N, C-alpha and C positions, 0 to 999 in steps of 0.2 A: 795687360803686360805682358812684354816682349821675352823671350829668353833667356836671352841676357841681361834683364833688370833685374838688378840685387832684390825690388823690394818684393812684400810677400806680406799677406795675408798673417795679423799673430798667432800662433802658435798657440793650439789647447793647453799642452805637453807644457809648455813654457808656462804658461798664467797662471794652472794649476799650480803649479810648482814655486813660483811667485807667495800665490796664495797659502799655501801649506805652512811657507817660513814666516806668514805674517802671522797666521792662525797660533804657530809657536812660539811667537816672540810676545804675541798676546799671553797665552796662557803661561807661562814664564814669568808675566810681569813686565816685562819691555815693552813699556807705551810706545814712546817714542822711535824705538826702532818696527815696531809695529807700525804704524804711520806713515813713517817712509817707503816698506816694505808695501803698504797697498799702494801707496803712488805709485809706485816703482808700477807697477798691476794696470792702473789706472793709464798711468801713459803711455802703455805698449795699444790697455784697451778702451777709451774712454765712458765705454756704454758698456762694461762689463760690471751687471748686479753685484755679484757677490764680492766683488773687491769694497765695491761703496758701504756694503753691509759690511766688513771687515774695520774699515774705518773709519764707520758709525760706533762701533763696537767697541772703538779705542778711545774713540774721544769721551765716548760715554764712562769709560775708565778712568779716564784726565779728570773726570768731571766738569767736562763742558757739554753743553744739552745741548746747546746750539746749532754746537757744529754735527756735532749725534744728529740732529734734528734734519740739517742739512742733506746730511749724507741719506739718511733713512729715506727721504726726497726724492733723490738722486734715486736709488736703485730701484727705489718704485715705479723712478720715470719707463727702466726698463723692463722692470718686470712686478707690473701691478697686480699680480694675481698674488704674488709671492708674502705668505702669512709672517712668516716672522718677520720680514720688513716692519708690516701694520704694527706686528706687536713693539718691535721697537719703537717706531713712529709713536706708538701711546704712551712709552714707558717714559721717551723723551718731550712729550706734551707734559708727563705729569712734572719732572725735575725741573719743567719751566713755568709751573704753578697753573700753564692752562686746561682744567677741569674739563671744559663743556668741551673743547678740540679733542682730547683725551679720548671722554668717551663716543668722539664720531669716530674717531679713529680704530677703538674697539668693536662698535654696528658693523665698520669696511670689513674688519677681519672675520665677527660673527656671518655676515653673509655669503663673506666663502665657504666658513665652517661651524659651523651652527654649532659644532659637539666639541671646541676648540676651550675646554677648562677652565687655563690659564686669564685667556680674553675674559671669559664671563666673570669670572674672580674678579682679574682689578677693575673689571668696569663696575663692580658692584661698589669695591672699594673709592673706587671715585665718587660714584655716588653719595656714598655714605658720606666724604668728607664735600660736599656740597650741600650736607642736611638733607636729598632727597631719601627718606630711610624706606620707602613704599617701593621707589622704583629700583636702591638697595638689594630689598627683600626680596624683587622677582628677577635679580640676575642669582643671588643663592638657593633659589627653588629650583632656576631652571638647572642648576646645574647639580643639586639633588636629587632631580626624576635622573639626570643622565648616573651618575655616581655617588650613591647613597651612601656610600663608604667614607667619602672625603671629609674627613674630620675638621677641615680648617670651614670649610662652607658650612657646617653646623655653627660649627661657633663665631663667622659672621651673623649668619645669620639671628643668634640667638642676639649678637649687639645690635643689628637694626632694629629686633622685636621689643629689645630694652625701652632704644632712644623713643620707638613709640609707645612706650610703657605698658604695652604686651606681657607683664610679667613672667606670669605662669607661661607663658607658650617660648617665651625666651629658658624659662628654665629648663624647661624638655630638650628643647636646643643642644644647650649647653652642657646635660645628660648624657645625650646623646654624643656630643662632642666628644666625652671624656671616656665612655664607653667604646669607643672605636681608638683613644688613644689619649688614655690614661696621665699623658708626660705633658701634656699641653699646656703651657702655662699657662696663657691669656685664656683659656676655656675655666679653670681652677679659678683665676682670681675675679673672672666675670660673675663667675654662677656666686660666690660669696659677696658679691656687689647685690646681685638680686635678689636673694639671701635675706639679706640686712633692711631693703627694702622692704621686700615683706612682711619682714620682721619674725624670720624664721629661726631658728637654732639647727644647727648641723653641725658635725663636725668635721671642722676645716680641713681639709688635704694640707700635708706637713710643705711647708713654704721655704725654699733652698734659698739661701744666702746666700751672696757671692763678694766679699771682702775684698775691695779693689787691690788694695798691697799684697795680698796672699796670692789671688788668685795664677795658677798655674797660666802661665806662656800659651799654650796648646789649646787652653779651653777656651781662650779668647774668643778666637772664631767660633769658634762651637756653641756659645754661649750668645754671642752677638747673632748667629742665624738662627737661632731656639730665640730670640725675640724679637725678630721681624727686623733687624736693624743691616744698613751695609755689612756684610761681609768679608767681602772679598779683598781688602783691601788691609783687612789681619792678616790673611795667608801670603802676604808677601812678607813680612816678617818674621814669621814662622815655619817650620816642619811640620807636616802629619806623620804621625807613626801609626798610626791605630786604623784600622779599618772606617771606623766610626767618624774618623776626622776628613777622611773622604766622603764617606756619604755628606757628611755637612757640609765639606765644602761645594760637591758637587751642588745639591740643592740649593745654596744658595748663589751659584752660578745659573741654576736655572732659572729661579724667583725672577732674575734680575737680569731674564732675555739673553744668558749665554749659553746657549746650547753644546756648542764647540767644546770648547771648555771642562762646562757639567760631565759631556761624556767621557772625557779624558779624567775627572777624575772618578767618575763610577766605576771607571774599565780596572784605577790601578785599586779602588776600593774592592772589586770581585777577583782580583788575583793574588788580597790580601788576605782571601777569606769571610769577603763581608756580607755572604749571603742572597738571602732574598729579596734582600732591600737595595743592596746596589746594584743586583741584575734590573728591576723596575726601574730605579734611577737611569741605568742606564740609557733602558730600553725607551722613558719617556725622552731623555735626551736625543735617541736616533730619531723617533719620532718628530719631535722640533723642527730639528734642523733638515728632516725629508732624506735623512741619509739612503742612500737605494740599496743597505746592506741589512734594513732596517726585521722586513722578512725573514731571512736566517736566524737572525739573533733572537729573533721573539721566538722563532719554532725550538729551537735550541733553550732558550730561558726556558720556555711552558715543560721541556722534557725532564730541564735539572728542578725547577719546582711546580708539579702539577697540582697539587693540594694549595696552593697561594688564590686566593681569589682575587685578588686586587692584578698580582701575575696572566692570573684568566681572564681578566676582562680589559686590559691592555691591550690582550696577544689579543682577542677578539675585536678590540677598536680596529688594530692596527689593519688586521686581517680584513675588516669589515671596509675602509677604509680604500683598500688595494684590490679591490669586487671580488674575494677570496669569502662569498658566504660560509660557502661550506667547513673553510677551514674556522672562519670566524664560531660556527656552530661547533665544532670538535672540541677549540679551545673550553668554551664554554659548559661543553659536556666534563672537561676534564673533574671541574671544580665541580660539578650537581650530581656526580655520579658520589661522592664522599662526602656531600653536604644540601641533603635536596630542601631544604629547609629556606633559601633565596630566592624568594618571589620575584626578586626584578629580574634577575639572570636568566631564571624561566620567560621572562616579558621576552626579554633582550634576542632570548633563542627562538621566540613563537613569531614574534616580529620580521623575523632572516628567516627564517623556515615559511616565510609569507612570502615575503622577495623572491622564494628558490621555486613559487608554484608549487608548496607541499601543504597545503590546507588540512588534510587532517592529523598529521603532525606538530601542525603548525597550531589546530584546538587543543591538543593533548597536553602541549605546554602550557598553554596558555591557561587552562584547568588545573594544573600544576599551580600555577602560581598563585591562582586563586581559591583554591583551598587552603592556604599558607594565609593568604592576608584576601579573604573575601570581600573586605571594602571599598578596595580596586577599583575605582571606574571605570579610567582607561581601562586599564588588563580588559575589565568586560567589556569594553568598548572593543578593544583589539581581536576579545574573542568574537565577538558578534562578525565581524567583518572574515575570520577563517571560517564560522558556521556557514556563512552566506558564499563565502568562494566554493564550498565544499558541497553548497547545494542544498541547504538546508534554512530559506530563509524565513520560515514562520520562527526556529527556533531564536535564530538570528534575532531579531525582531524583538520578541521575547529578553533575550539579553537585555538589547539597549534596554530598553524599558527599566527595567534593576539596574543597569548602571546610572543612569537617571532617577533614579528612585532616591540611589546614594547621593548622590553628584549632581542638578538639575541643570546646572551651569556648564554638564562637562562637553565640550566642543566637536570630540568626536564621536560621542554617540551620538546625539544630532546627526551629523554628520553621517555617520554608517546607517543612521535610521532614516535619512532619507535618498539615501541612496538604494537602499530593498524597496521602500514605500514605490520610488518613482519606478522599477522593473516591474513591481506589481501592476502597476495604472492607476496608483493611489494617488495624482498628479498634486491635487490641492492640499493635503495632508506631508506628502512630500518637501510642495512651497514652503511650509510651514517649521517644518523642519530643518531645510539647506536656511532658513532666516535666523532662527536658532543660533546653529551652531555661529553664522556671522556676527550674532549679538558677543556670543560666548568668545570667539578666540577666533579675528579673520586669518586665517591662516593657506596656502598656498592649497589645499588641497581641496577646501569651503570655495574658493574663488573655482576651481576649474569645475567640481561638481557643479553649480548653481550656472556655470556657463555651459554647460552638457544640459543639463536638466532647461530652460530655454532652448537651447536648438533643437532639442527632440520636441519642442511646441512652437518651432519654427520662430521665435520671437527674436528675429535675428540682432535687431538694434539689442536688447539685452545682456542676450551671450557675447555679442561684441565688447560693451562695456565690463561685462566678467572676467572674459579673455587678456583684456588690457589692464586690470589691476592684477589678475594674475604675472603678466609682462614683467609691471613693475615691481612685482614680492619677487621676482623669479626673472632676470632679464634673457637668462639663457637654458630656461625648459623648452623643452622640444616641442611637447603635448599644447602649451601656454603659445608657443609662437606658430603652429601651425591653426590652433582652432582659433588666433585673430585673422590669422591670413585666409581662413573660410568665410568668419563673418564679416568681416570687410568687404569680401568678395562676391556678398550674398545680400548684403545691408549694400552697394552700390548698383549690384543687377536690378535690383530694388527700385530702387534710384532712378537709374534710368529708364525703365521701363514706366514708370512714372513720370517722366520729365517727356517722354515722346510722346505720353497720351494727351497731357497737359498742353505740349506744342500742337498734336493736332484736332483739341479742340477751341484753340487760337482761332490756329487758320481757317477756320470753317464762319469765325466772325467776318460782317462785309467791311471790306477797307482792310484787312490784316494778312499778309503773305508770307512766305515762309520764312523770310529775313528776320524781318518785324517780330512773328512770332516767337522765334528764339531767343528777339532779344528782350522782348518782355517776360520771357520764362526764366532768364538769366535773374533778373530782377527781382520778380514776386513769383518764387518756385510753386508757391501749390495757392489754389482753386480759393482756399479761406483767406490767403493774403492778400492776393489780390481785388478780392472782395471787402477786404476794409481796409483801400486804398481810395481815396478819393479821387475825382478826376485830373484835377489840377498835380497832385502825385503822381499818376500817371506819365501823365505828357511830362511832366519834368523828370524823373527817373528813367523812364524806358524812349525818351523822345518821341511821341506821339502829339498827331495832329488831334486838333479841338475834336472833329468828329471820330478819328481812333478811338480816342480814349471815353468816350461817351457810347462809342459802339460798344466795346470790349465791358464797360460795363455795366452797359443795358444787358448785355448777354449771360455775363455771368450774374447776374442780381436775378433776371428770371429764369435760367438756372434752378438756383436755390430757391425759389420763392414755390417752384413746380415738384421739385426735389419733399420740400415740408407738408406738400397740399397730399403728396402720395405717402410719406409717412405717418401723415396722421390717418390715411383711410386706411393703409392695409390693416 
């Protein structure tokens, strides 16, 4: 462009201003105005993914899931790794009744962020709706491994177990949900149904009734959100007056994939004295939308509520994702100093300390976790890793065996046992341990350890296979990519040497020159293949004369017989 050319690239400031106007219109319920504003942003820059996401949210609120789906797809064209776009895409597919595609969308999101609780939760619900209750159960179990204090996951776990007719286990899950949140209506009702099916009597919890005619208008959206029904539309008709109303609105917006509006609602609740629930909600909304100020808000929230486990866990998660491992440990310590009987927080702290190469402190953390819950095989496996890193392989091996006594299918324990055995030169036992780990749970670590083990034994083709599988599981993992390149190079070098030797043998056959030898090697790349071929196949495939084919067959057949006689003699 020349100096006098009035054209210019779109200003980032202008785009952000238009986008802000669209978000404000959306938060105020002015959907048509929001759509016009997002379209204005897209006229300025058609590849602007945030505007496509805003337009998608507007379409969802307007009850147009196909329009939302198209917009989320456009957003992903320009920002293919954006988590909120994958989440919105999945919600839109759910609205359209396309369950299998919805699950695939959650899979893509989880591949990018394996700790995305909402994605795991919705994935489980999608499987539940399809009647795939075992798959749904696996999703809820994964959530509870990360967030054991998350009452809705316990409730949904119980619902899946109930469908599988595992009533005793379902009852335990509902009891856990109600211990964490006594007001969870779904868990109360589910528990009552299970008790009836088991033929047991128990004092039923008091049931709330909601007379339609006399229900206070301000309670309508709170009731709808509590029952898990679409609640946002109700908030356009009434005015929230107390912090709980704003907290419920924020929860509904967050559940429906609208973190921008949720953050505003939770902030309003905080300003009105909403306490830790409002602060936690705002923190979660800022995390979902990847707000650049989330770390500062997290620090202030932790300072305000240092003794609330869920806030400490949320802050630790945010800091861990940002690479601030020391800060994550500090957040966990804020709670553990007040309540040491939280084994899952001790385990999390130990894992963070291991990443920070502080194995001695990690051992202490894992030991504290095991002292509270001695039957946790996964934590024992982590303790073994810390002991090994600290230079105590004998003790580490004993702890692996202890974990496997508790859970013979604990993949982490088998994997760590394989690492220790391989380091101690017990190759056969290590190989069996790695195979057991792969059978129990095929993870990236299992693939990488099997690849390294094969590489140490100069089994380059086997190493290449496992590195390739590791790359399929984690396409951007640097160690997997580097290992695959290395294995490819070694396999290629070995094959080139083998081919060179094969060509030299062919050149020694009477009547076979260098070019003809190379041509034969291109078709029959090993002596074994050449021996299995007939003279006619040699003539046709390698363009040989009858005399050349007969000479090659005679030379390699004679060599084979000589080798056989030598083998028997020795």
